[in-house]
C-alpha positions in Angstrom: 0.0 0.0 0.0 1.3 3.4 -0.8 0.5 6.8 0.7 -0.5 9.1 -2.1 -0.6 12.0 0.4 3.2 12.3 0.6 4.4 15.8 1.0 7.3 17.0 -1.2 10.4 18.3 0.5 10.9 22.1 0.8 13.3 23.5 -1.7 15.5 26.7 -1.5 17.8 28.5 -3.9 20.3 31.2 -3.0 21.4 33.7 -5.6 24.1 36.4 -5.6 24.4 39.3 -7.9 27.4 41.5 -8.0 26.3 44.1 -10.4 29.7 45.6 -11.0 31.4 42.2 -11.4 28.9 39.8 -12.9 26.7 39.8 -16.0 23.9 38.1 -14.3 22.8 36.7 -10.9 24.5 33.4 -9.9 23.2 30.4 -8.1 25.4 30.0 -5.0 23.4 27.4 -3.0 20.5 25.1 -3.6 18.9 22.1 -2.0 15.8 20.3 -0.8 14.7 19.0 2.6 17.4 19.5 5.3 19.7 21.5 2.9 16.8 23.9 2.1 16.2 24.4 5.8 19.9 25.2 6.3 19.8 27.8 3.5 16.6 29.4 5.0 18.1 29.4 8.5 21.2 31.2 7.2 19.0 33.8 5.5 17.0 34.4 8.6 20.2 34.7 10.8 21.7 37.2 8.3 18.5 39.2 7.6 18.6 38.2 4.0 15.2 38.6 2.2 13.3 35.4 1.3 10.9 35.4 -1.6 8.6 32.4 -2.4 7.8 31.3 -5.9 7.3 27.6 -6.6 7.6 27.9 -10.4 10.8 30.0 -10.4 12.4 27.8 -7.7 11.8 24.8 -9.9 13.5 26.4 -12.9 16.4 27.7 -10.8 17.0 24.2 -9.3 18.1 23.1 -12.8 21.0 25.7 -12.8 24.3 24.3 -11.7 26.0 25.7 -8.6 28.1 28.8 -9.2 26.7 29.3 -12.6 24.9 32.5 -13.9 21.2 32.1 -14.4 20.2 31.6 -18.0 19.0 34.5 -20.1 15.4 33.1 -20.2 15.2 33.7 -16.4 16.6 37.3 -16.4 13.2 38.9 -16.5 11.7 36.8 -13.7 14.7 37.2 -11.4 14.9 41.0 -12.2 11.3 41.4 -11.1 12.1 39.7 -7.8 15.2 41.8 -7.2 13.2 45.0 -8.0 10.5 43.9 -5.6 13.0 43.2 -2.8 14.7 46.6 -3.5 11.3 48.3 -3.3 10.4 46.7 0.0 13.8 47.5 1.5 13.4 51.1 0.5 9.9 51.3 2.1 11.2 50.0 5.4 14.4 52.1 5.2 16.8 49.2 4.9 19.7 49.3 2.5 19.3 46.4 0.0 21.6 43.4 0.5 22.3 42.2 -3.1 25.0 39.8 -1.9 22.5 36.9 -1.4 18.9 36.6 -2.1 17.1 33.4 -1.3 14.3 31.8 -3.1 12.1 29.4 -1.3 9.4 27.0 -2.5 6.9 25.3 -0.2 5.5 22.1 -1.4 
């Protein structure tokens, strides 16, 4: 007998964008389950913004570690970065572009 109500593990992606040094954001960490929890804990401890998008997370999981995101994801990631920048400006925080985490809840 199988349990068809099995929950998928949580997934997380960390990206970095050094605007003056890189052409595009780069995937610097990714994982599912325990690794995803570690990535999210590190974000929380360092006050790094977390943004949830199941579809984009799935696409970014296919990018190899330490590789730039592919051009077809530029627009989606740029929209996330712009949103985070906007929110940071509203609350008076200086944006931290060093690492931005993406999380997906299953």
